[in-house]
C-alpha positions in Angstrom: -26.0 -175.9 -38.5 -23.2 -176.6 -36.0 -20.4 -179.0 -37.0 -18.6 -180.9 -34.2 -14.9 -180.6 -34.5 -12.8 -183.3 -32.8 -10.4 -182.0 -30.2 -6.7 -182.5 -30.6 -5.4 -185.8 -29.3 -1.8 -186.7 -28.3 -1.1 -190.4 -28.3 2.0 -192.1 -26.7 3.0 -195.7 -27.5 1.1 -196.0 -30.8 3.0 -198.3 -33.1 4.3 -196.9 -36.4 2.3 -199.4 -38.4 -1.0 -198.4 -36.7 -0.1 -194.7 -37.2 0.5 -195.1 -40.9 -2.5 -197.3 -41.4 -4.9 -194.6 -40.1 -7.4 -193.7 -42.9 -9.4 -191.2 -40.9 -6.7 -188.5 -41.0 -4.0 -187.3 -43.5 -0.3 -187.0 -42.8 2.4 -184.9 -44.2 3.4 -187.7 -46.5 -0.1 -187.8 -47.9 -0.3 -184.0 -48.3 2.9 -184.1 -50.3 1.5 -186.8 -52.6 -1.7 -184.8 -53.3 -0.1 -181.9 -55.1 2.6 -181.6 -57.8 4.6 -183.6 -58.6 2.0 -186.0 -57.1 -1.7 -186.1 -57.7 -4.8 -187.4 -55.9 -5.1 -190.5 -58.1 -1.7 -191.7 -57.0 -2.4 -190.7 -53.4 -5.6 -192.8 -53.3 -3.9 -195.8 -55.0 -1.0 -195.8 -52.5 -3.4 -195.4 -49.6 -5.6 -198.3 -50.7 -2.7 -200.5 -51.7 0.0 -200.3 -48.9 3.5 -200.8 -50.4 5.8 -203.6 -49.4 8.8 -202.7 -47.2 11.5 -201.0 -49.2 15.1 -202.0 -48.4 16.4 -198.4 -48.9 14.4 -197.4 -45.8 16.0 -200.1 -43.6 19.1 -198.2 -42.7 17.2 -195.0 -41.8 14.6 -196.9 -39.7 17.4 -198.6 -37.8 19.3 -195.3 -37.2 16.0 -193.8 -35.8 15.7 -196.7 -33.4 19.3 -196.5 -32.3 19.2 -192.7 -31.7 15.6 -192.2 -30.5 15.4 -195.4 -28.4 12.1 -196.2 -30.0 11.0 -197.5 -33.4 11.1 -200.8 -35.3 12.7 -203.9 -33.8 15.9 -204.8 -35.5 16.8 -208.4 -36.7 20.3 -209.3 -37.6 20.5 -211.5 -40.7 23.8 -213.2 -40.2 24.9 -213.4 -43.8 27.3 -211.2 -45.8 24.6 -210.3 -48.3 21.2 -211.5 -49.5 22.4 -213.7 -52.4 21.5 -216.9 -50.6 18.0 -218.2 -50.3 18.2 -218.6 -46.5 19.3 -215.0 -46.1 16.4 -213.7 -48.2 14.0 -216.0 -46.2 15.2 -214.4 -42.9 14.9 -211.0 -44.4 11.4 -211.6 -45.6 10.3 -213.1 -42.3 11.5 -210.0 -40.5 9.5 -207.8 -42.9 6.5 -210.0 -42.3 6.8 -209.5 -38.6 7.1 -205.7 -39.0 10.8 -205.7 -38.1 13.8 -204.2 -39.8 16.4 -206.7 -41.1 20.1 -205.7 -41.1 23.2 -207.5 -42.3 26.1 -207.5 -39.7 28.0 -204.9 -41.8 24.9 -202.7 -41.8 24.5 -203.0 -38.0 28.1 -201.7 -37.7 27.2 -198.8 -40.0 24.1 -198.0 -38.0 26.0 -198.1 -34.7 28.7 -195.8 -36.2 26.1 -193.3 -37.4 24.3 -193.2 -34.0 27.6 -192.7 -32.2 28.5 -189.8 -34.6 25.2 -188.2 -33.7 25.9 -188.6 -29.9 29.3 -187.0 -30.3 28.2 -184.1 -32.5 28.4 -180.7 -30.9 24.8 -179.8 -32.0 23.1 -183.1 -32.6 24.4 -184.7 -29.4 22.7 -182.3 -26.9 19.5 -182.3 -28.9 19.2 -186.1 -28.9 20.5 -186.6 -25.3 18.5 -189.3 -23.5 15.7 -187.7 -21.5 16.0 -184.4 -23.5 13.0 -185.2 -25.8 10.1 -187.5 -26.5 10.3 -189.9 -29.4 7.6 -190.8 -31.9 4.6 -189.0 -30.2 1.5 -189.1 -32.4 -0.6 -185.9 -32.6 -4.0 -185.6 -34.2 -6.0 -182.4 -34.8 -8.6 -180.9 -37.1 -7.7 -178.3 -39.7 -10.0 -175.4 -38.9 -10.4 -174.3 -42.5 -11.3 -177.6 -44.2 -12.4 -179.7 -41.3 -9.9 -182.4 -42.3 -8.4 -184.5 -39.5 -4.5 -184.2 -39.7 -1.8 -186.2 -38.0 2.0 -185.8 -37.4 4.5 -188.0 -35.6 7.6 -185.9 -34.8 10.8 -187.9 -34.5 11.9 -186.0 -31.4 9.9 -183.5 -29.4 11.6 -181.3 -26.8 9.2 -179.4 -24.7 10.5 -176.6 -22.5 8.8 -173.7 -20.7 10.1 -171.1 -23.2 10.1 -173.1 -26.4 9.1 -176.4 -28.1 11.7 -177.9 -30.5 10.9 -180.5 -33.1 13.8 -182.4 -34.5 13.6 -184.4 -37.7 16.3 -187.0 -38.2 17.3 -187.7 -41.8 19.8 -190.2 -43.1 21.4 -189.2 -46.4 24.1 -190.0 -48.9 25.5 -186.5 -48.6 25.1 -184.3 -45.5 26.8 -181.1 -46.8 24.5 -178.1 -46.4 24.0 -177.5 -50.1 22.9 -181.1 -50.6 20.6 -180.9 -47.6 19.1 -177.7 -49.1 18.5 -179.5 -52.4 16.9 -182.5 -50.5 14.4 -180.1 -48.8 13.3 -178.8 -52.2 13.2 -182.2 -54.1 11.4 -184.0 -51.2 9.3 -181.0 -50.1 10.6 -181.4 -46.5 9.4 -177.9 -45.8 5.8 -179.2 -45.9 6.2 -181.6 -42.9 8.2 -179.0 -41.2 5.3 -176.5 -41.3 2.7 -179.2 -40.5 4.6 -180.5 -37.5 4.8 -177.0 -36.0 1.0 -176.5 -36.7 0.1 -179.8 -35.1 2.3 -179.4 -32.0 0.8 -175.9 -31.5 -2.8 -177.1 -32.1 -2.3 -179.8 -29.5 -1.2 -177.2 -26.9 2.3 -178.5 -26.7 4.0 -175.2 -27.6 2.5 -172.4 -25.7 5.5 -170.2 -26.5 5.8 -171.3 -30.1 7.6 -174.2 -31.8 10.8 -174.4 -33.9 11.7 -177.1 -36.4 15.2 -178.5 -36.9 16.7 -181.0 -39.4 19.5 -183.3 -38.4 21.0 -184.8 -41.5 23.5 -187.6 -41.0 25.6 -189.1 -43.8 25.6 -192.8 -44.4 29.2 -192.8 -45.4 32.1 -192.5 -42.9 32.9 -190.4 -41.0 29.2 -189.9 -40.9 29.2 -186.1 -41.0 26.2 -184.3 -39.7 24.4 -181.0 -40.6 21.9 -179.5 -38.1 19.8 -176.7 -39.4 16.6 -174.9 -38.5 14.0 -174.6 -41.3 14.1 -171.1 -42.7 11.0 -168.9 -42.0 10.2 -168.2 -45.6 10.4 -171.9 -46.5 8.2 -172.7 -43.5 5.6 -170.3 -44.9 5.8 -171.8 -48.4 5.5 -175.3 -46.8 2.4 -174.2 -44.9 0.8 -172.7 -48.1 1.5 -176.0 -49.9 -0.2 -177.9 -47.1 -3.2 -175.6 -47.2 -3.5 -176.2 -51.0 -3.2 -180.0 -50.5 -5.8 -180.0 -47.7 -8.3 -178.1 -49.9 -7.7 -180.6 -52.7 -8.1 -183.5 -50.3 -11.3 -182.1 -48.9 -12.7 -181.7 -52.5 -11.7 -185.3 -53.4 -13.4 -186.7 -50.3 -16.5 -184.6 -50.7 -17.0 -185.6 -54.4 -15.3 -189.0 -54.2 -13.2 -188.0 -57.3 -9.5 -188.5 -57.3 -8.1 -186.9 -60.5 -4.7 -187.3 -62.0 -2.3 -184.4 -62.9 -4.6 -183.1 -65.6 -8.1 -183.6 -64.5 -11.1 -182.7 -66.8 -10.0 -180.1 -69.4 -11.7 -178.8 -72.5 -8.6 -179.3 -74.7 -5.4 -181.2 -74.4 -2.8 -179.0 -72.7 0.6 -178.2 -74.1 3.9 -179.4 -72.6 7.4 -178.3 -73.1 10.8 -178.2 -71.4 11.2 -176.8 -67.9 11.0 -173.0 -68.0 14.7 -172.5 -67.3 15.6 -174.7 -70.3 13.1 -173.0 -72.6 14.6 -169.6 -71.7 18.1 -170.7 -72.2 17.5 -172.4 -75.6 15.3 -169.6 -76.8 18.1 -167.2 -76.1 20.5 -169.4 -78.0 18.4 -170.5 -81.0 15.5 -168.1 -81.5 17.5 -165.0 -82.4 
């Protein structure tokens, strides 16, 4: 029996809202939610009940628009804060319209962060106008599970000898150690691997693809760290994606979306994290 596999598709001009609303494919965000510390039950609830806009994402969305030249429309809410009812009403109206509200002081911050990127020795050339393509949506079918996947790289640089994917991150601390911890805590190595796989599946990287992070600090002087995702972490991210895709395929096939535990014959044990157990066992169980 032959199964028809959809060909890869590259879409320009698709809105972010339409991209994220797609329920016929799974994104890197979804894959991260399907495995620990997430679970299928939470993934399904979040997919079926879209979350309201979160204010902590406004600054990052605005920086993306300022640097990439594409993204959410920005609305300036001309108040010092959101304490007044009129200010909150303007903010909520912007959210309702799919736009990003910013206070004047936040707009100044966004402009300063964008300028810091333009002036940076590594980030500036990467994000130079005309160097790359912003927010291009890519769809392809995972050959092992038959699951339709999608990615939307922030910035895609296509050259004859190499294709470069750049992921722009705003952060409270852009020092390399903090960035390294962020990759682990947010599983950023998963989208890194998935973006490379998607770009290559779509035929946009005939000579291979490389994935770079550009972390920019929210606090002055808005320091920046640009780093390429390590090969081993890319492999781990890909393995995590493969596990998440298998889990997603099982959930879809059986229409069952278990929590962290799932069906078990007995109640499992729980204890401290392994490192804490080892440390305290050495101290107390002598």
